[in-house]
VONU-32500 format. One line per 4 residues: number of its first residue (from 1); their letters; for each residue x, y, z of N, C-alpha, C. Coordinates in steps of 0.02 Angstrom, whole numbers, plus 50000, padded with zeros to 5 digits. Example, Ala and Ser with C-alpha at 12.3 -4.5 7.8 and 13.67 -1.06 7.14 Angstrom:
2
1 = AS = 50660,49716,50390,50615,49775,50390,50660,49835,50390  50642,49888,50354,50684,49947,50357,50645,50002,50394
END
This chain:
196
1 = MAPA = 50042,49941,50000,50000,50000,50000,50044,50062,50000  50025,50110,49958,50066,50170,49951,50054,50216,50010  50106,50252,50031,50097,50298,50087,50050,50356,50067  50011,50378,50114,49963,50432,50102,49999,50498,50099
5 = DAHG = 49980,50541,50052,50009,50607,50049,49969,50655,50092  49986,50718,50091,49954,50767,50135,49881,50778,50120  49861,50767,50057,49791,50780,50038,49749,50718,50039  49773,50664,50063,49734,50602,50069,49734,50560,50007
9 = AGIN = 49777,50574,49959,49781,50532,49899,49814,50466,49917  49791,50413,49890,49818,50347,49903,49785,50312,49961  49734,50342,49992,49697,50310,50047,49640,50272,50017  49629,50211,50039,49574,50169,50016,49512,50186,50059
13 = HKAN = 49469,50229,50033,49411,50252,50071,49360,50197,50082  49353,50152,50035,49304,50098,50043,49323,50052,50100  49385,50037,50106,49407,49993,50160,49398,50027,50227  49413,50092,50230,49405,50128,50293,49331,50131,50314
17 = LKYV = 49287,50143,50266,49215,50146,50282,49190,50078,50307  49216,50025,50279,49197,49958,50300,49215,49947,50373  49276,49967,50391,49298,49958,50460,49258,50003,50508  49240,50063,50486,49200,50108,50528,49131,50078,50540
21 = KLAQ = 49100,50051,50487,49034,50022,50493,49035,49962,50541  49086,49919,50533,49092,49862,50578,49102,49885,50650  49138,49938,50661,49149,49963,50728,49085,49989,50759  49043,50022,50718,48979,50047,50743,48933,49990,50763
25 = VSAC = 48929,49939,50721,48885,49882,50736,48909,49845,50798  48973,49834,50803,48999,49798,50861,48990,49839,50925  48995,49906,50920,48984,49948,50978,48911,49944,51001  48864,49941,50954,48793,49934,50972,48780,49868,51006
29 = MEMV = 48811,49815,50983,48800,49749,51012,48831,49743,51080  48883,49777,51092,48917,49773,51156,48881,49813,51210  48841,49864,51192,48811,49909,51241,48764,49871,51287  48715,49838,51261,48666,49802,51301,48645,49741,51262
33 = EHLI = 48637,49685,51296,48619,49624,51260,48550,49628,51228  48503,49658,51262,48433,49659,51239,48416,49721,51197  48462,49766,51189,48450,49826,51151,48454,49811,51076  48406,49833,51039,48406,49823,50967,48437,49885,50935
37 = CISG = 48489,49875,50897,48522,49930,50863,48488,49943,50796  48463,50003,50785,48427,50020,50724,48471,50065,50683  48481,50046,50621,48522,50089,50577,48480,50149,50555  48512,50199,50526,48479,50262,50507,48421,50253,50459
41 = GVAV = 48426,50210,50408,48373,50202,50359,48310,50172,50389  48318,50124,50434,48259,50093,50467,48226,50142,50513  48264,50182,50549,48236,50231,50596,48194,50282,50558  48218,50305,50502,48180,50354,50462,48115,50322,50438
45 = GIVV = 48117,50259,50417,48057,50225,50395,48005,50220,50450  48028,50204,50511,47981,50199,50568,47951,50267,50584  47990,50320,50582,47965,50387,50595,47914,50407,50542  47927,50392,50480,47880,50409,50426,47814,50372,50437
49 = WCIL = 47818,50307,50454,47756,50269,50465,47718,50295,50525  47752,50316,50578,47719,50344,50636,47683,50410,50618  47715,50450,50578,47685,50514,50557,47623,50500,50514  47628,50452,50468,47570,50434,50427,47513,50407,50470
53 = FAIV = 47529,50366,50519,47478,50340,50564,47444,50396,50603  47484,50444,50627,47455,50501,50664,47410,50543,50619  47429,50552,50556,47386,50589,50509,47321,50553,50498  47322,50487,50490,47261,50449,50480,47216,50453,50541
57 = VFFA = 47245,50448,50601,47205,50453,50663,47174,50523,50669  47212,50575,50654,47186,50643,50656,47128,50651,50606  47136,50626,50545,47084,50632,50494,47021,50594,50517  47029,50535,50547,46971,50497,50571,46935,50535,50627
61 = FFAT = 46973,50564,50673,46943,50604,50727,46906,50664,50698  46936,50700,50652,46906,50758,50620,46841,50739,50584  46842,50683,50547,46784,50662,50509,46726,50643,50555  46741,50608,50610,46687,50590,50656,46658,50651,50691
65 = RMAS = 46700,50700,50707,46674,50762,50737,46629,50800,50689  46648,50802,50626,46607,50837,50576,46541,50800,50566  46543,50735,50566,46481,50696,50557,46435,50706,50616  46461,50707,50677,46418,50717,50735,46391,50788,50737
69 = QNKE = 46430,50836,50713,46407,50905,50710,46349,50912,50661  46352,50877,50605,46298,50880,50556,46234,50852,50584  46239,50801,50628,46179,50773,50658,46147,50823,50706  46189,50863,50739,46164,50910,50788,46142,50976,50758
73 = DGLH = 46155,50985,50693,46135,51048,50661,46060,51057,50666  46040,51118,50670,45969,51135,50675,45961,51197,50716  45900,51211,50733,45885,51272,50770,45858,51255,50840  45885,51203,50872,45863,51186,50939,45882,51240,50989
77 = DTGL = 45932,51278,50972,45956,51332,51016,45918,51396,50998  45876,51419,51043,45836,51479,51029,45880,51541,51024  45936,51541,51060,45982,51598,51055,46009,51607,50984  46027,51551,50953,46051,51554,50884,45996,51578,50837
81 = AILE = 45935,51555,50849,45878,51576,50807,45866,51651,50814  45871,51677,50874,45861,51749,50885,45916,51789,50850  45978,51766,50856,46033,51802,50823,46026,51801,50747  46010,51743,50719,46004,51739,50646,45945,51780,50620
85 = FGRA = 45889,51777,50654,45831,51816,50632,45845,51891,50641  45878,51909,50696,45896,51979,50708,45945,52005,50656  45989,51961,50633,46037,51982,50581,46001,51994,50515  45951,51953,50500,45915,51960,50437,45866,52019,50438
89 = FPTE = 45833,52028,50495,45784,52082,50502,45798,52121,50566  45846,52167,50565,45866,52202,50626,45813,52249,50654  45764,52270,50614,45714,52317,50639,45653,52283,50667  45649,52217,50663,45590,52181,50688,45602,52158,50760
93 = AIRQ = 45553,52170,50803,45558,52150,50873,45526,52080,50882  45564,52034,50909,45540,51965,50918,45504,51960,50985  45444,51931,50983,45406,51921,51044,45411,51849,51069  45410,51801,51022,45409,51731,51043,45433,51687,50986
97 = LQIT = 45461,51629,51003,45485,51580,50955,45451,51513,50968  45436,51477,50915,45413,51407,50921,45455,51365,50875  45490,51317,50903,45535,51274,50864,45497,51209,50849  45506,51183,50789,45475,51119,50771,45509,51063,50810
101 = ANGQ = 45477,51005,50812,45502,50949,50851,45571,50926,50828  45584,50928,50763,45649,50906,50738,45702,50962,50738  45683,51023,50757,45730,51078,50761,45752,51107,50695  45720,51089,50641,45740,51113,50575,45705,51177,50554
105 = AVFV = 45654,51199,50592,45618,51260,50574,45596,51296,50638  45591,51361,50632,45568,51403,50688,45517,51453,50661  45460,51456,50695,45411,51508,50680,45420,51563,50731  45420,51625,50707,45436,51682,50749,45375,51728,50753
109 = RLHD = 45355,51744,50814,45302,51794,50824,45336,51861,50834  45318,51909,50794,45348,51974,50796,45301,52025,50827  45329,52083,50842,45289,52139,50867,45238,52160,50814  45184,52188,50834,45129,52210,50789,45097,52151,50754
113 = DKAG = 45097,52093,50786,45064,52032,50761,45087,52010,50692  45149,52022,50676,45179,51995,50616,45207,51926,50633  45229,51891,50581,45260,51825,50592,45321,51818,50547  45365,51773,50567,45425,51759,50528,45437,51685,50528
117 = FMRS = 45484,51664,50486,45498,51593,50478,45572,51584,50466  45602,51533,50497,45672,51515,50487,45676,51441,50474  45719,51421,50428,45729,51350,50414,45804,51337,50409  45826,51283,50441,45896,51262,50436,45906,51223,50372
121 = LHNH = 45954,51246,50331,45970,51214,50268,46042,51189,50272  46055,51140,50314,46120,51108,50326,46172,51156,50352  46202,51198,50310,46256,51241,50334,46238,51315,50335  46175,51332,50323,46153,51401,50329,46078,51402,50345
125 = FSVH = 46052,51461,50358,45982,51468,50377,45946,51512,50326  45885,51493,50311,45842,51534,50268,45793,51570,50314  45789,51635,50308,45748,51675,50353,45704,51720,50309  45639,51721,50325,45598,51769,50289,45539,51792,50332
129 = LIEP = 45516,51851,50316,45460,51882,50349,45397,51862,50312  45347,51841,50349,45284,51820,50319,45239,51882,50314  45227,51903,50254,45183,51961,50244,45111,51942,50258  45070,51988,50282,45000,51972,50296,44964,51944,50234
133 = GRAH = 44930,51888,50244,44892,51856,50191,44934,51814,50144  44999,51805,50157,45042,51769,50111,45062,51699,50137  45026,51674,50188,45038,51606,50213,44971,51575,50233  44962,51513,50214,44901,51476,50231,44921,51415,50271
137 = AKDS = 44883,51401,50324,44899,51345,50367,44837,51302,50378  44849,51236,50383,44795,51190,50401,44824,51133,50442  44782,51098,50476,44803,51042,50519,44835,50987,50477  44888,50958,50504,44924,50906,50466,44892,50838,50473
141 = GTGR = 44845,50830,50519,44813,50765,50529,44839,50728,50590  44898,50746,50614,44926,50713,50673,44904,50746,50737  44878,50807,50732,44858,50844,50791,44915,50885,50821  44977,50871,50802,45034,50907,50828,45070,50946,50773
145 = GLTV = 45041,50952,50715,45076,50985,50660,45031,51028,50617  45064,51065,50574,45030,51109,50527,45059,51098,50457  45016,51102,50408,45038,51103,50339,45032,51176,50317  45090,51206,50301,45092,51277,50287,45112,51287,50214
149 = DFLD = 45075,51331,50180,45091,51352,50111,45112,51425,50113  45175,51438,50096,45200,51506,50092,45193,51529,50020  45153,51579,50009,45141,51602,49940,45201,51639,49911  45242,51670,49954,45301,51706,49931,45364,51663,49927
153 = ASHH = 45363,51606,49961,45422,51562,49963,45398,51490,49960  45376,51469,49902,45346,51403,49896,45396,51346,49911  45461,51359,49906,45510,51307,49921,45511,51289,49996  45479,51330,50038,45475,51315,50109,45409,51282,50128
157 = NGTF = 45365,51272,50080,45301,51239,50096,45315,51170,50126  45272,51150,50171,45281,51083,50199,45240,51073,50262  45249,51015,50291,45216,50997,50354,45267,51004,50410  45248,51040,50461,45292,51053,50518,45260,51024,50581
161 = EFAT = 45295,50978,50612,45271,50945,50673,45302,50979,50734  45261,50990,50785,45284,51022,50847,45283,50971,50903  45313,50988,50960,45317,50942,51017,45249,50929,51047  45206,50979,51048,45139,50970,51078,45086,51001,51032
165 = PAEA = 45024,50979,51039,44970,51010,51000,44961,51084,51017  44976,51103,51080,44969,51173,51100,45016,51218,51060  45077,51195,51048,45124,51235,51009,45100,51243,50937  45074,51190,50909,45047,51194,50840,44988,51242,50837
169 = AEVS = 44945,51240,50887,44887,51285,50889,44910,51358,50896  44961,51369,50936,44985,51437,50945,45014,51465,50880  45054,51425,50845,45082,51447,50781,45026,51460,50731  44975,51417,50730,44920,51428,50683,44883,51493,50699
173 = LWLL = 44879,51511,50763,44848,51575,50781,44892,51633,50757  44957,51626,50761,45002,51679,50735,44991,51688,50661  44989,51632,50626,44979,51636,50553,44910,51661,50536  44859,51641,50575,44792,51665,50564,44788,51740,50578
177 = GNYV = 44819,51762,50633,44821,51833,50648,44857,51872,50594  44907,51843,50566,44944,51873,50511,44902,51874,50448  44860,51823,50440,44820,51816,50380,44762,51864,50379  44728,51875,50436,44667,51915,50436,44680,51990,50444
181 = VNDD = 44742,52010,50455,44755,52081,50462,44744,52115,50395  44699,52162,50394,44688,52202,50334,44665,52271,50357  44644,52312,50312,44626,52381,50330,44566,52383,50378  44520,52335,50373,44461,52336,50417,44480,52318,50489
185 = AKPI = 44532,52278,50499,44550,52256,50565,44598,52304,50600  44625,52353,50565,44673,52400,50594,44636,52451,50637  44667,52473,50691,44638,52527,50730,44632,52591,50688  44587,52633,50706,44572,52693,50666,44634,52738,50661
189 = HLMP = 44673,52743,50713,44730,52789,50711,44786,52764,50665  44785,52699,50644,44835,52674,50598,44810,52672,50525  44746,52685,50515,44718,52683,50447,44737,52746,50408  44746,52740,50344,44761,52799,50303,44699,52845,50302
193 = PAKA = 44711,52909,50290,44653,52956,50289,44605,52937,50232  44541,52949,50246,44489,52932,50196,44494,52978,50136  44480,52951,50078,44481,52990,50016,44414,53024,50007  44415,53087,49983,44353,53124,49975,44322,53112,49909
END
């Protein structure tokens, strides 16, 4: 073997690396009998698989939370219903709310015997004011519900079931009060001046 010069020429690098590798393996084996020595490539593989497993677990947790949230969606919370209706109609004063049994719709009694309606549409709410004479209601046949036809928003027509017959009767009175309001039913001080 030729003597090595100052810049390392003439050194057999492959042989030196072989001896270094053997020294590392023998050092690992000598440390502890039961200790498993993991080389760099295997350790990186294990770390990658652990990270992938953590990502899958996180995605599964996130998906189940979203699925359970979708089941709970609705207007069961009257505070949320008040906020959403107030956002849509800030000048209307809310007197009372009646939520349907499934929580997907809310009928709103407003000041001056007006009425409003809210429906949960999965990720948003549809809110509208029921103009006098623009909604018709009849008994649904179950005794606890109403079949309502909205003349201004026919996509909201349907049968709405309430928790008790008393709640259904109260909402029908709101809609009836909203329906019969006309110039003859208004107090004299609210009527327009008579034409000569």
